[in-house]
PDB file of N, CA, C and O in Angstrom:
ATOM      1  N   MET A   1      62.869 148.775  43.009  1.00  0.00           N
ATOM      2  CA  MET A   1      61.786 147.823  42.827  1.00  0.00           C
ATOM      3  C   MET A   1      61.763 147.309  41.391  1.00  0.00           C
ATOM      4  O   MET A   1      61.544 146.119  41.169  1.00  0.00           O
ATOM      5  N   LEU A   2      61.981 148.170  40.433  1.00  0.00           N
ATOM      6  CA  LEU A   2      61.978 147.782  39.033  1.00  0.00           C
ATOM      7  C   LEU A   2      63.131 146.826  38.729  1.00  0.00           C
ATOM      8  O   LEU A   2      63.001 145.921  37.904  1.00  0.00           O
ATOM      9  N   LYS A   3      64.256 147.041  39.404  1.00  0.00           N
ATOM     10  CA  LYS A   3      65.414 146.175  39.210  1.00  0.00           C
ATOM     11  C   LYS A   3      65.103 144.752  39.665  1.00  0.00           C
ATOM     12  O   LYS A   3      65.481 143.796  38.987  1.00  0.00           O
ATOM     13  N   TRP A   4      64.420 144.592  40.800  1.00  0.00           N
ATOM     14  CA  TRP A   4      64.062 143.274  41.291  1.00  0.00           C
ATOM     15  C   TRP A   4      63.031 142.610  40.386  1.00  0.00           C
ATOM     16  O   TRP A   4      63.079 141.398  40.174  1.00  0.00           O
ATOM     17  N   LEU A   5      62.108 143.387  39.857  1.00  0.00           N
ATOM     18  CA  LEU A   5      61.105 142.844  38.953  1.00  0.00           C
ATOM     19  C   LEU A   5      61.771 142.326  37.674  1.00  0.00           C
ATOM     20  O   LEU A   5      61.422 141.256  37.177  1.00  0.00           O
ATOM     21  N   PHE A   6      62.721 143.085  37.152  1.00  0.00           N
ATOM     22  CA  PHE A   6      63.459 142.651  35.970  1.00  0.00           C
ATOM     23  C   PHE A   6      64.267 141.385  36.257  1.00  0.00           C
ATOM     24  O   PHE A   6      64.314 140.475  35.429  1.00  0.00           O
ATOM     25  N   THR A   7      64.900 141.327  37.426  1.00  0.00           N
ATOM     26  CA  THR A   7      65.691 140.159  37.806  1.00  0.00           C
ATOM     27  C   THR A   7      64.801 138.922  37.944  1.00  0.00           C
ATOM     28  O   THR A   7      65.166 137.844  37.474  1.00  0.00           O
ATOM     29  N   LEU A   8      63.660 139.064  38.571  1.00  0.00           N
ATOM     30  CA  LEU A   8      62.731 137.952  38.726  1.00  0.00           C
ATOM     31  C   LEU A   8      62.220 137.470  37.373  1.00  0.00           C
ATOM     32  O   LEU A   8      62.135 136.264  37.141  1.00  0.00           O
ATOM     33  N   THR A   9      61.884 138.380  36.490  1.00  0.00           N
ATOM     34  CA  THR A   9      61.416 138.025  35.157  1.00  0.00           C
ATOM     35  C   THR A   9      62.500 137.287  34.382  1.00  0.00           C
ATOM     36  O   THR A   9      62.218 136.282  33.728  1.00  0.00           O
ATOM     37  N   ALA A  10      63.731 137.772  34.448  1.00  0.00           N
ATOM     38  CA  ALA A  10      64.840 137.116  33.754  1.00  0.00           C
ATOM     39  C   ALA A  10      65.089 135.720  34.322  1.00  0.00           C
ATOM     40  O   ALA A  10      65.343 134.781  33.568  1.00  0.00           O
ATOM     41  N   ALA A  11      65.018 135.579  35.637  1.00  0.00           N
ATOM     42  CA  ALA A  11      65.238 134.272  36.265  1.00  0.00           C
ATOM     43  C   ALA A  11      64.151 133.281  35.865  1.00  0.00           C
ATOM     44  O   ALA A  11      64.448 132.117  35.594  1.00  0.00           O
ATOM     45  N   LEU A  12      62.907 133.719  35.826  1.00  0.00           N
ATOM     46  CA  LEU A  12      61.825 132.832  35.409  1.00  0.00           C
ATOM     47  C   LEU A  12      61.947 132.446  33.943  1.00  0.00           C
ATOM     48  O   LEU A  12      61.627 131.316  33.573  1.00  0.00           O
ATOM     49  N   LEU A  13      62.401 133.359  33.112  1.00  0.00           N
ATOM     50  CA  LEU A  13      62.611 133.056  31.699  1.00  0.00           C
ATOM     51  C   LEU A  13      63.703 132.006  31.525  1.00  0.00           C
ATOM     52  O   LEU A  13      63.535 131.049  30.768  1.00  0.00           O
ATOM     53  N   VAL A  14      64.810 132.183  32.218  1.00  0.00           N
ATOM     54  CA  VAL A  14      65.910 131.220  32.137  1.00  0.00           C
ATOM     55  C   VAL A  14      65.469 129.859  32.664  1.00  0.00           C
ATOM     56  O   VAL A  14      65.779 128.832  32.060  1.00  0.00           O
ATOM     57  N   LEU A  15      64.754 129.840  33.776  1.00  0.00           N
ATOM     58  CA  LEU A  15      64.271 128.587  34.342  1.00  0.00           C
ATOM     59  C   LEU A  15      63.302 127.895  33.384  1.00  0.00           C
ATOM     60  O   LEU A  15      63.337 126.673  33.237  1.00  0.00           O
ATOM     61  N   GLY A  16      62.452 128.664  32.744  1.00  0.00           N
ATOM     62  CA  GLY A  16      61.522 128.096  31.764  1.00  0.00           C
ATOM     63  C   GLY A  16      62.249 127.491  30.573  1.00  0.00           C
ATOM     64  O   GLY A  16      61.840 126.453  30.054  1.00  0.00           O
ATOM     65  N   LEU A  17      63.320 128.135  30.141  1.00  0.00           N
ATOM     66  CA  LEU A  17      64.088 127.602  29.022  1.00  0.00           C
ATOM     67  C   LEU A  17      64.893 126.364  29.407  1.00  0.00           C
ATOM     68  O   LEU A  17      65.145 125.502  28.565  1.00  0.00           O
ATOM     69  N   LEU A  18      65.295 126.272  30.663  1.00  0.00           N
ATOM     70  CA  LEU A  18      66.094 125.131  31.130  1.00  0.00           C
ATOM     71  C   LEU A  18      65.248 123.953  31.615  1.00  0.00           C
ATOM     72  O   LEU A  18      65.802 122.904  31.945  1.00  0.00           O
ATOM     73  N   THR A  19      63.939 124.098  31.667  1.00  0.00           N
ATOM     74  CA  THR A  19      63.073 123.053  32.210  1.00  0.00           C
ATOM     75  C   THR A  19      63.239 121.703  31.512  1.00  0.00           C
ATOM     76  O   THR A  19      63.361 120.692  32.204  1.00  0.00           O
ATOM     77  N   PRO A  20      63.251 121.630  30.174  1.00  0.00           N
ATOM     78  CA  PRO A  20      63.436 120.308  29.549  1.00  0.00           C
ATOM     79  C   PRO A  20      64.775 119.661  29.927  1.00  0.00           C
ATOM     80  O   PRO A  20      64.839 118.450  30.136  1.00  0.00           O
ATOM     81  N   TRP A  21      65.823 120.449  30.013  1.00  0.00           N
ATOM     82  CA  TRP A  21      67.134 119.924  30.385  1.00  0.00           C
ATOM     83  C   TRP A  21      67.134 119.447  31.837  1.00  0.00           C
ATOM     84  O   TRP A  21      67.696 118.396  32.148  1.00  0.00           O
ATOM     85  N   LEU A  22      66.504 120.219  32.722  1.00  0.00           N
ATOM     86  CA  LEU A  22      66.442 119.846  34.133  1.00  0.00           C
ATOM     87  C   LEU A  22      65.606 118.587  34.339  1.00  0.00           C
ATOM     88  O   LEU A  22      65.893 117.795  35.237  1.00  0.00           O
ATOM     89  N   ASN A  23      64.569 118.392  33.513  1.00  0.00           N
ATOM     90  CA  ASN A  23      63.755 117.182  33.622  1.00  0.00           C
ATOM     91  C   ASN A  23      64.564 115.950  33.247  1.00  0.00           C
ATOM     92  O   ASN A  23      64.354 114.881  33.820  1.00  0.00           O
ATOM     93  N   ARG A  24      65.478 116.077  32.304  1.00  0.00           N
ATOM     94  CA  ARG A  24      66.329 114.945  31.929  1.00  0.00           C
ATOM     95  C   ARG A  24      67.274 114.563  33.061  1.00  0.00           C
ATOM     96  O   ARG A  24      67.679 113.405  33.167  1.00  0.00           O
ATOM     97  N   LEU A  25      67.626 115.524  33.904  1.00  0.00           N
ATOM     98  CA  LEU A  25      68.488 115.246  35.051  1.00  0.00           C
ATOM     99  C   LEU A  25      67.725 114.615  36.219  1.00  0.00           C
ATOM    100  O   LEU A  25      68.336 114.168  37.190  1.00  0.00           O
ATOM    101  N   GLY A  26      66.412 114.580  36.129  1.00  0.00           N
ATOM    102  CA  GLY A  26      65.605 113.957  37.180  1.00  0.00           C
ATOM    103  C   GLY A  26      64.913 114.943  38.089  1.00  0.00           C
ATOM    104  O   GLY A  26      64.145 114.530  38.958  1.00  0.00           O
ATOM    105  N   LEU A  27      65.156 116.237  37.924  1.00  0.00           N
ATOM    106  CA  LEU A  27      64.453 117.211  38.763  1.00  0.00           C
ATOM    107  C   LEU A  27      62.975 117.205  38.391  1.00  0.00           C
ATOM    108  O   LEU A  27      62.621 117.202  37.212  1.00  0.00           O
ATOM    109  N   GLY A  28      62.133 117.204  39.387  1.00  0.00           N
ATOM    110  CA  GLY A  28      60.701 117.116  39.159  1.00  0.00           C
ATOM    111  C   GLY A  28      60.180 115.710  39.365  1.00  0.00           C
ATOM    112  O   GLY A  28      58.969 115.492  39.400  1.00  0.00           O
ATOM    113  N   ARG A  29      61.090 114.747  39.502  1.00  0.00           N
ATOM    114  CA  ARG A  29      60.692 113.364  39.734  1.00  0.00           C
ATOM    115  C   ARG A  29      61.396 112.787  40.957  1.00  0.00           C
ATOM    116  O   ARG A  29      61.553 111.571  41.069  1.00  0.00           O
ATOM    117  N   LEU A  30      61.810 113.636  41.852  1.00  0.00           N
ATOM    118  CA  LEU A  30      62.490 113.198  43.057  1.00  0.00           C
ATOM    119  C   LEU A  30      61.474 112.743  44.103  1.00  0.00           C
ATOM    120  O   LEU A  30      60.308 113.132  44.048  1.00  0.00           O
ATOM    121  N   PRO A  31      61.919 111.910  45.065  1.00  0.00           N
ATOM    122  CA  PRO A  31      61.006 111.562  46.162  1.00  0.00           C
ATOM    123  C   PRO A  31      60.599 112.843  46.908  1.00  0.00           C
ATOM    124  O   PRO A  31      61.460 113.634  47.294  1.00  0.00           O
ATOM    125  N   GLY A  32      59.344 113.040  47.102  1.00  0.00           N
ATOM    126  CA  GLY A  32      58.844 114.250  47.744  1.00  0.00           C
ATOM    127  C   GLY A  32      58.192 115.195  46.749  1.00  0.00           C
ATOM    128  O   GLY A  32      57.498 116.130  47.147  1.00  0.00           O
ATOM    129  N   ASP A  33      58.406 114.965  45.462  1.00  0.00           N
ATOM    130  CA  ASP A  33      57.705 115.726  44.433  1.00  0.00           C
ATOM    131  C   ASP A  33      56.371 115.030  44.188  1.00  0.00           C
ATOM    132  O   ASP A  33      56.331 113.840  43.878  1.00  0.00           O
ATOM    133  N   LEU A  34      55.305 115.764  44.326  1.00  0.00           N
ATOM    134  CA  LEU A  34      53.973 115.166  44.233  1.00  0.00           C
ATOM    135  C   LEU A  34      53.354 115.439  42.875  1.00  0.00           C
ATOM    136  O   LEU A  34      53.467 116.538  42.331  1.00  0.00           O
ATOM    137  N   ARG A  35      52.704 114.429  42.343  1.00  0.00           N
ATOM    138  CA  ARG A  35      51.946 114.558  41.108  1.00  0.00           C
ATOM    139  C   ARG A  35      50.564 113.986  41.381  1.00  0.00           C
ATOM    140  O   ARG A  35      50.423 112.808  41.712  1.00  0.00           O
ATOM    141  N   VAL A  36      49.550 114.826  41.240  1.00  0.00           N
ATOM    142  CA  VAL A  36      48.174 114.421  41.527  1.00  0.00           C
ATOM    143  C   VAL A  36      47.402 114.412  40.218  1.00  0.00           C
ATOM    144  O   VAL A  36      47.260 115.440  39.557  1.00  0.00           O
ATOM    145  N   LYS A  37      46.902 113.231  39.853  1.00  0.00           N
ATOM    146  CA  LYS A  37      46.090 113.109  38.633  1.00  0.00           C
ATOM    147  C   LYS A  37      44.623 113.171  39.026  1.00  0.00           C
ATOM    148  O   LYS A  37      44.165 112.459  39.920  1.00  0.00           O
ATOM    149  N   HIS A  38      43.909 114.034  38.339  1.00  0.00           N
ATOM    150  CA  HIS A  38      42.500 114.264  38.622  1.00  0.00           C
ATOM    151  C   HIS A  38      41.772 114.300  37.294  1.00  0.00           C
ATOM    152  O   HIS A  38      42.407 114.403  36.245  1.00  0.00           O
ATOM    153  N   ALA A  39      40.466 114.218  37.321  1.00  0.00           N
ATOM    154  CA  ALA A  39      39.682 114.246  36.086  1.00  0.00           C
ATOM    155  C   ALA A  39      39.867 115.556  35.321  1.00  0.00           C
ATOM    156  O   ALA A  39      39.763 115.579  34.095  1.00  0.00           O
ATOM    157  N   ARG A  40      40.138 116.641  36.036  1.00  0.00           N
ATOM    158  CA  ARG A  40      40.314 117.946  35.395  1.00  0.00           C
ATOM    159  C   ARG A  40      41.743 118.203  34.934  1.00  0.00           C
ATOM    160  O   ARG A  40      42.005 119.202  34.265  1.00  0.00           O
ATOM    161  N   GLY A  41      42.659 117.323  35.279  1.00  0.00           N
ATOM    162  CA  GLY A  41      44.037 117.523  34.850  1.00  0.00           C
ATOM    163  C   GLY A  41      45.020 116.970  35.851  1.00  0.00           C
ATOM    164  O   GLY A  41      44.647 116.349  36.847  1.00  0.00           O
ATOM    165  N   THR A  42      46.273 117.208  35.569  1.00  0.00           N
ATOM    166  CA  THR A  42      47.344 116.749  36.439  1.00  0.00           C
ATOM    167  C   THR A  42      47.981 117.953  37.114  1.00  0.00           C
ATOM    168  O   THR A  42      48.291 118.947  36.457  1.00  0.00           O
ATOM    169  N   PHE A  43      48.174 117.865  38.413  1.00  0.00           N
ATOM    170  CA  PHE A  43      48.791 118.934  39.180  1.00  0.00           C
ATOM    171  C   PHE A  43      50.129 118.441  39.686  1.00  0.00           C
ATOM    172  O   PHE A  43      50.235 117.329  40.203  1.00  0.00           O
ATOM    173  N   HIS A  44      51.138 119.259  39.539  1.00  0.00           N
ATOM    174  CA  HIS A  44      52.493 118.875  39.903  1.00  0.00           C
ATOM    175  C   HIS A  44      53.005 119.828  40.978  1.00  0.00           C
ATOM    176  O   HIS A  44      52.973 121.046  40.802  1.00  0.00           O
ATOM    177  N   PHE A  45      53.474 119.273  42.088  1.00  0.00           N
ATOM    178  CA  PHE A  45      54.004 120.046  43.200  1.00  0.00           C
ATOM    179  C   PHE A  45      55.432 119.578  43.485  1.00  0.00           C
ATOM    180  O   PHE A  45      55.611 118.606  44.219  1.00  0.00           O
ATOM    181  N   PRO A  46      56.458 120.240  42.927  1.00  0.00           N
ATOM    182  CA  PRO A  46      57.845 119.767  43.066  1.00  0.00           C
ATOM    183  C   PRO A  46      58.519 120.276  44.338  1.00  0.00           C
ATOM    184  O   PRO A  46      59.458 121.068  44.262  1.00  0.00           O
ATOM    185  N   PHE A  47      58.055 119.836  45.496  1.00  0.00           N
ATOM    186  CA  PHE A  47      58.583 120.319  46.766  1.00  0.00           C
ATOM    187  C   PHE A  47      60.082 120.044  46.923  1.00  0.00           C
ATOM    188  O   PHE A  47      60.853 120.958  47.214  1.00  0.00           O
ATOM    189  N   THR A  48      60.488 118.804  46.731  1.00  0.00           N
ATOM    190  CA  THR A  48      61.881 118.429  46.928  1.00  0.00           C
ATOM    191  C   THR A  48      62.795 119.113  45.911  1.00  0.00           C
ATOM    192  O   THR A  48      63.887 119.563  46.261  1.00  0.00           O
ATOM    193  N   SER A  49      62.355 119.193  44.659  1.00  0.00           N
ATOM    194  CA  SER A  49      63.166 119.836  43.623  1.00  0.00           C
ATOM    195  C   SER A  49      63.382 121.315  43.925  1.00  0.00           C
ATOM    196  O   SER A  49      64.469 121.845  43.698  1.00  0.00           O
ATOM    197  N   VAL A  50      62.362 121.970  44.428  1.00  0.00           N
ATOM    198  CA  VAL A  50      62.480 123.394  44.759  1.00  0.00           C
ATOM    199  C   VAL A  50      63.469 123.596  45.910  1.00  0.00           C
ATOM    200  O   VAL A  50      64.283 124.518  45.873  1.00  0.00           O
ATOM    201  N   ILE A  51      63.401 122.745  46.920  1.00  0.00           N
ATOM    202  CA  ILE A  51      64.323 122.855  48.054  1.00  0.00           C
ATOM    203  C   ILE A  51      65.753 122.600  47.590  1.00  0.00           C
ATOM    204  O   ILE A  51      66.671 123.317  47.989  1.00  0.00           O
ATOM    205  N   LEU A  52      65.950 121.584  46.752  1.00  0.00           N
ATOM    206  CA  LEU A  52      67.282 121.269  46.245  1.00  0.00           C
ATOM    207  C   LEU A  52      67.848 122.411  45.404  1.00  0.00           C
ATOM    208  O   LEU A  52      69.016 122.768  45.557  1.00  0.00           O
ATOM    209  N   MET A  53      67.044 122.979  44.529  1.00  0.00           N
ATOM    210  CA  MET A  53      67.504 124.098  43.699  1.00  0.00           C
ATOM    211  C   MET A  53      67.797 125.326  44.555  1.00  0.00           C
ATOM    212  O   MET A  53      68.746 126.060  44.278  1.00  0.00           O
ATOM    213  N   SER A  54      66.999 125.555  45.583  1.00  0.00           N
ATOM    214  CA  SER A  54      67.233 126.686  46.473  1.00  0.00           C
ATOM    215  C   SER A  54      68.559 126.536  47.206  1.00  0.00           C
ATOM    216  O   SER A  54      69.318 127.498  47.322  1.00  0.00           O
ATOM    217  N   LEU A  55      68.837 125.343  47.697  1.00  0.00           N
ATOM    218  CA  LEU A  55      70.107 125.102  48.376  1.00  0.00           C
ATOM    219  C   LEU A  55      71.289 125.278  47.429  1.00  0.00           C
ATOM    220  O   LEU A  55      72.308 125.858  47.805  1.00  0.00           O
ATOM    221  N   LEU A  56      71.154 124.782  46.209  1.00  0.00           N
ATOM    222  CA  LEU A  56      72.222 124.911  45.221  1.00  0.00           C
ATOM    223  C   LEU A  56      72.471 126.376  44.855  1.00  0.00           C
ATOM    224  O   LEU A  56      73.621 126.809  44.784  1.00  0.00           O
ATOM    225  N   LEU A  57      71.410 127.134  44.624  1.00  0.00           N
ATOM    226  CA  LEU A  57      71.567 128.549  44.283  1.00  0.00           C
ATOM    227  C   LEU A  57      72.101 129.349  45.464  1.00  0.00           C
ATOM    228  O   LEU A  57      72.872 130.288  45.268  1.00  0.00           O
ATOM    229  N   SER A  58      71.709 128.999  46.678  1.00  0.00           N
ATOM    230  CA  SER A  58      72.246 129.676  47.858  1.00  0.00           C
ATOM    231  C   SER A  58      73.738 129.412  48.003  1.00  0.00           C
ATOM    232  O   SER A  58      74.505 130.314  48.341  1.00  0.00           O
ATOM    233  N   LEU A  59      74.147 128.179  47.749  1.00  0.00           N
ATOM    234  CA  LEU A  59      75.561 127.834  47.803  1.00  0.00           C
ATOM    235  C   LEU A  59      76.355 128.602  46.752  1.00  0.00           C
ATOM    236  O   LEU A  59      77.432 129.122  47.043  1.00  0.00           O
ATOM    237  N   LEU A  60      75.830 128.673  45.537  1.00  0.00           N
ATOM    238  CA  LEU A  60      76.511 129.433  44.481  1.00  0.00           C
ATOM    239  C   LEU A  60      76.601 130.918  44.824  1.00  0.00           C
ATOM    240  O   LEU A  60      77.637 131.543  44.597  1.00  0.00           O
ATOM    241  N   ALA A  61      75.534 131.482  45.364  1.00  0.00           N
ATOM    242  CA  ALA A  61      75.552 132.896  45.742  1.00  0.00           C
ATOM    243  C   ALA A  61      76.559 133.140  46.856  1.00  0.00           C
ATOM    244  O   ALA A  61      77.250 134.159  46.862  1.00  0.00           O
ATOM    245  N   TRP A  62      76.644 132.203  47.801  1.00  0.00           N
ATOM    246  CA  TRP A  62      77.604 132.343  48.890  1.00  0.00           C
ATOM    247  C   TRP A  62      79.031 132.245  48.369  1.00  0.00           C
ATOM    248  O   TRP A  62      79.901 133.006  48.792  1.00  0.00           O
ATOM    249  N   LEU A  63      79.275 131.316  47.459  1.00  0.00           N
ATOM    250  CA  LEU A  63      80.632 131.158  46.917  1.00  0.00           C
ATOM    251  C   LEU A  63      81.072 132.366  46.089  1.00  0.00           C
ATOM    252  O   LEU A  63      82.214 132.813  46.193  1.00  0.00           O
ATOM    253  N   PHE A  64      80.169 132.887  45.274  1.00  0.00           N
ATOM    254  CA  PHE A  64      80.518 134.052  44.454  1.00  0.00           C
ATOM    255  C   PHE A  64      80.543 135.338  45.247  1.00  0.00           C
ATOM    256  O   PHE A  64      81.152 136.317  44.815  1.00  0.00           O
ATOM    257  N   GLY A  65      79.889 135.359  46.406  1.00  0.00           N
ATOM    258  CA  GLY A  65      79.874 136.548  47.247  1.00  0.00           C
ATOM    259  C   GLY A  65      81.105 136.695  48.116  1.00  0.00           C
ATOM    260  O   GLY A  65      81.313 137.747  48.721  1.00  0.00           O
ATOM    261  N   ARG A  66      81.910 135.674  48.188  1.00  0.00           N
ATOM    262  CA  ARG A  66      83.118 135.704  49.036  1.00  0.00           C
ATOM    263  C   ARG A  66      84.177 136.572  48.426  1.00  0.00           C
ATOM    264  O   ARG A  66      85.259 136.718  48.994  1.00  0.00           O
TER     265      ARG A  66
END
């Protein structure tokens, strides 16, 4: 369990560090990514970007697992 927690923490750290670079590539602004502006703030729901990244990471895991 501790190993998975460490892996998740490391993955979130790497993703947080790569966010500005990924935004330049257009992730977060794809069709299907929702941005809701409200008086209390802006809420961002990157549905399409999450699905695309999941497919890409699954493909990489499958290729390296062979």
